N, C-alpha and C positions, 0 to 999 in steps of 0.2 A: 498394795502393801497394807499389812495389818498393823495395828498398834499393839498387838499382843503376839508373842511367839506361838504360832498355831500351825497345824497341818490339816489338810483335807484328804480324805480317802473315800472311795465309793465302792459299794459292794451290795450283793443281794440281801434284802432284809430277811429273807427266809432262812438264812444261815447265821443270823445274829445269835450271840449267846444270850442267856437269861440276863446276865449282867448288862450287856449292851441295851437290851430292851428296857431294863429298869432305869438305866441312865437317860434314855429318851423320855420315859414317863416322868422322871424327875425334872428334866428340862421343860417338858410340856406343862407341867404343873407350875413351874416358875413363870412361864410366859402367859399361860392361861390358868389362873387360879381355879381349883376344882369347884368352887361355889358359883363360878360364872357360866360354864357351858350350857346349863339348862336355859339360860336367858338368851343364848346366842341364836339369832334367827336362822342361821344355816344348819342348825341341828335337825331341822325337819326334812332336809334334803338327803338324797343318796349321794355318797361320795366314793370314789375309787381310792383304794389304798395304793401305796407305792410298791414297786417291784424292787427298786434300788434305793439306797439311802446314802447320802453324803454326810459323813460324820466329820465335824471340825472339832479337833481336840487341842487343848492348850499344852504347854510343855510339861505339865504335871499329869497329863492324860485325862483331864476332865472334858466331857462333852460340853462345848460352849455354844455350838450352832449346829443346825441340821437342815438338810434340803431333801425332800422326797422326790423321787424320779420314777417315771414310768414311760413306756412306749406303747403306742396304740395305732393300729391301722385304722384310718378314718377316711373321710371324704372332704374335699374342698371343691365347691361348685360341682359336685357329683363326680369328681375325678379322684382316684385313689391317692392318698398321701400317707406317709408315716410320720406321726406326730410324737415329739418328745415332750412329755408333760412334766411340769414342775409344780409341786404343791407342798404344803406343810412346812414352809420356810419359817424357822424360828431361831432366835438368838437369846441367850440368857440376858435378862434386863441389866445385870451388873457390868456387862461387857459390850453393850450396844455402842455403835458409832466407831468401832475399831476395824471395820472392814471384814468381819468374820463371815457374815452372810454373803458378802460379795465373793469371798474366797470359796465358799461352798457352791455358790451359783456358777463361778468359773469352772470348778471341777465338774459340776453337773452338765453344763453346756458342752464342755470339751468331750465328755463321755458320750453324750447324745449325738454329737457331730461325728466323732472319730470312730467310736465303737458300735453304737446302735445305728448309725447312718440315718438318723431321722431327718426328714426333709426340713422341718422347722419346729421350733419350740412353741409351747403354749402354756400360759399360766393365767389364773384369774386372781384379782386382788381388789382391795378397796381403793377408792379414788385417791386417797392420800398417799398411796404407794406408787402411783403412776410415774412421778418424776424420779423416784428412787430407782425403779426398774428401768426407766428410760435411759438413765445414765449408764446402765449396763448393756445397752443396745436393744432393749425390748421396745416394740412399737405398739401403740394402741390399735386394736382391731375394731373397726367401726361397723363391721358386718353383723351377721347373725350366727350365734353359736347354738347348735342343737345338742342336747344331752338327753340321756335316758333317765327318766324318773319313774319309778314303780312300773317298769316295763313299757312305758310310752315315751315317744320322742317329744321333747319340750324345748321351747326357746329358753335359754339360760339368761336370766336377768338379775341374778343375785349380786354378782360382782362384775367389775370391768374385765375385759379380755385383752391380753397382750400376746404378741407373737415375736419370735426372734429368728433371724436367718440362721440356718445351720448348713445342711447340704444344699438347700435351695432357699430362695427368698421366702420369708414369712409373709403371708398375705395381710393386708390391712382392711380388706373389704370382701364381700361375697358371703357365702354360707359355708361354715365349717360344721360338719356333723361328726362328732367324736365317737358316735356309736356306742355309748355307754355313759355311766355317770361321770360328772366332772371330778377333777382332782384338786 
């Protein structure tokens, strides 16, 4: 339940209107002020962009939260898996704590499970967000995550990795090779 009258919808970012793209840029600037990105340590990494985006809008139609979503064929312990990726989660600072990101995450995981038929979800986050995502059913992955950086496979150590059960149980150990940049 959210503390603000809001709705969540998911769709391909490739068909967003110019206005929807501007709204996301405005939300991003509110969450990450433009003067800060140059100092962000993750700026030196290659990242995958989303295929789908969950837009959480309030009753006035304002974009108040966003969740990026993608699906990638990958490997877990050298076995093929279909992973649903979550990235770029953001909520406007003025409306945090009202369940808006959780509303977006619910819509994203529902789509990944029911429509994309992903085996499990995967996200990366800072340590201080582990409990937050844990309350939504995400589990800490204690294994090794391999990503692609500048054309080479590398162990991902920038953030913590979490998985979530979707069509199958999300692993908590082993080696996941997402066969591309992180998201």
